[in-house]
C-alpha positions as CSV (number, residue, x, y, z in Angstrom):
1,X,12.6,80.8,43.3
2,X,14.7,83.8,42.6
3,X,18.3,84.3,43.5
4,X,18.8,84.5,47.3
5,X,15.4,83.1,48.3
6,X,15.0,80.2,50.6
7,X,15.3,79.5,54.3
8,X,18.0,82.0,55.4
9,X,20.4,80.3,57.8
10,X,23.1,83.1,58.1
11,X,23.5,86.6,56.9
12,X,26.6,88.9,56.6
13,X,25.1,92.3,57.6
14,X,28.5,93.9,57.8
15,X,29.2,93.2,54.2
16,X,26.7,95.8,52.9
17,X,28.2,98.3,55.3
18,X,31.8,97.7,54.3
19,X,31.3,97.1,50.6
20,X,29.3,98.4,47.7
21,X,27.7,95.3,46.1
22,X,27.9,95.5,42.3
23,X,26.4,92.1,41.4
24,X,25.3,88.9,43.1
25,X,25.8,85.2,42.2
26,X,24.3,82.1,43.7
27,X,26.6,79.1,44.3
28,X,26.3,75.7,45.9
29,X,28.7,74.6,48.6
30,X,30.5,71.2,48.8
31,X,29.9,70.1,52.4
32,X,30.3,66.9,54.4
33,X,27.4,65.2,56.2
34,X,28.2,66.8,59.6
35,X,28.7,70.2,58.1
36,X,25.3,70.3,56.4
37,X,23.7,69.3,59.7
38,X,25.4,72.2,61.4
39,X,24.3,74.5,58.6
40,X,20.7,73.4,59.0
41,X,21.0,74.1,62.7
42,X,22.2,77.7,61.8
43,X,25.6,77.2,63.3
44,X,27.5,79.1,60.6
45,X,29.3,82.5,60.7
46,X,30.1,84.5,57.6
47,X,31.6,87.6,59.2
48,X,35.2,87.3,57.9
49,X,34.5,85.1,54.9
50,X,35.5,85.7,51.3
51,X,35.6,83.7,48.1
52,X,38.4,83.5,45.5
53,X,39.1,81.8,42.2
54,X,42.1,79.4,42.1
55,X,43.1,77.3,39.2
56,X,39.6,77.6,37.5
57,X,37.7,76.7,40.7
58,X,35.8,78.9,43.2
59,X,36.7,78.5,46.9
60,X,35.1,79.9,50.1
61,X,37.5,80.8,52.9
62,X,37.2,81.9,56.5
63,X,33.6,80.8,56.9
64,X,33.1,79.2,60.3
65,X,30.8,76.1,60.4
66,X,30.7,74.9,64.0
67,X,31.4,71.2,64.6
68,X,28.3,69.1,64.8
69,X,27.7,68.0,68.4
70,X,27.0,64.3,67.5
71,X,29.6,64.2,64.7
72,X,32.5,62.8,66.7
73,X,35.3,61.6,64.4
74,X,33.5,62.8,61.2
75,X,33.7,66.5,62.1
76,X,35.8,68.6,59.8
77,X,37.9,71.6,60.6
78,X,35.5,74.5,61.2
79,X,37.6,77.0,59.2
80,X,38.5,74.8,56.2
81,X,38.3,76.1,52.7
82,X,35.2,74.8,50.9
83,X,34.7,74.4,47.2
84,X,31.8,76.4,45.5
85,X,29.7,75.0,42.8
86,X,29.5,77.4,39.8
87,X,29.2,77.0,36.1
88,X,32.4,77.5,34.0
89,X,31.0,80.6,32.4
90,X,30.2,82.1,35.8
91,X,33.7,81.3,37.1
92,X,35.3,82.8,34.0
93,X,33.2,86.0,34.2
94,X,34.0,86.4,37.9
95,X,37.7,85.9,37.3
96,X,37.6,88.7,34.7
97,X,35.8,91.0,37.1
98,X,38.2,90.3,39.9
99,X,41.4,90.6,37.9
100,X,43.1,93.9,38.8
101,X,40.0,95.8,39.6
102,X,40.0,96.1,43.4
103,X,36.9,93.9,43.6
104,X,36.3,91.0,45.9
105,X,33.8,88.2,46.4
106,X,32.0,88.4,49.7
107,X,29.4,85.9,51.0
108,X,26.2,87.8,51.7
109,X,24.0,85.0,53.1
110,X,23.7,81.2,53.3
111,X,20.3,79.7,52.8
112,X,18.7,76.3,52.2
113,X,17.0,75.8,48.9
114,X,15.3,72.5,48.0
115,X,17.4,70.8,50.7
116,X,20.7,72.1,49.5
117,X,22.9,74.8,51.1
118,X,23.5,77.8,48.8
119,X,25.6,80.8,49.3
120,X,24.8,84.2,47.8
121,X,28.1,85.8,46.8
122,X,28.4,89.5,46.2
123,X,30.8,91.0,43.8
124,X,31.9,93.9,45.9
125,X,34.1,97.0,45.9
126,X,35.4,98.3,49.3
127,X,33.9,101.6,50.7
128,X,36.0,104.4,52.1
129,X,35.1,105.8,55.6
130,X,33.4,108.8,54.1
131,X,31.2,106.5,51.9
132,X,30.2,104.6,55.1
133,X,29.2,107.9,56.8
134,X,27.1,108.9,53.8
135,X,25.3,105.5,53.9
136,X,24.6,105.9,57.6
137,X,23.4,109.5,57.1
138,X,21.1,108.5,54.2
139,X,19.7,105.6,56.2
140,X,18.9,107.9,59.2
141,X,17.2,110.4,56.8
142,X,15.1,107.7,55.3
143,X,14.0,106.6,58.8
144,X,13.1,110.2,59.7
145,X,11.1,110.6,56.5
146,X,9.2,107.3,57.1
147,X,8.5,108.4,60.7
148,X,7.2,111.8,59.6
149,X,5.0,110.2,56.9
150,X,3.6,107.7,59.4
151,X,2.7,110.6,61.8
152,X,1.2,112.7,58.9
153,X,-0.9,109.8,57.5
154,X,-2.0,108.7,61.0
155,X,-3.9,111.9,61.6
């Protein structure tokens, strides 16, 4: 399977609107038993999430995993910071990219791959408002072109 393939559990659609994605990296997540059950039930939200490198380790913050209904005392804090599993070379490369360049790591989607929860991180640069307007304009033009081509080919 290629990067980002598997049973998609959650997607951050706003990330591609707010950021220009330069590169993507697949990472594993360290989860507890009740958290993985909630992820499998698609009770995860990536909207305000971000990743960062601290002391040579990658961490995922502000990602909400809802408490598992039958989890009782074993449920964790839904907003806790979770460790990401990456290779040392990947962490070092990401740290170099992030250092002083205005880039950030944004979770794009969470999916299940071979029974494990994976997160696709995007190395992203923030867009200005006029960039967002250009993206919307281009998307609408592409839709119009496809609509015209469909009408033309349908005759």
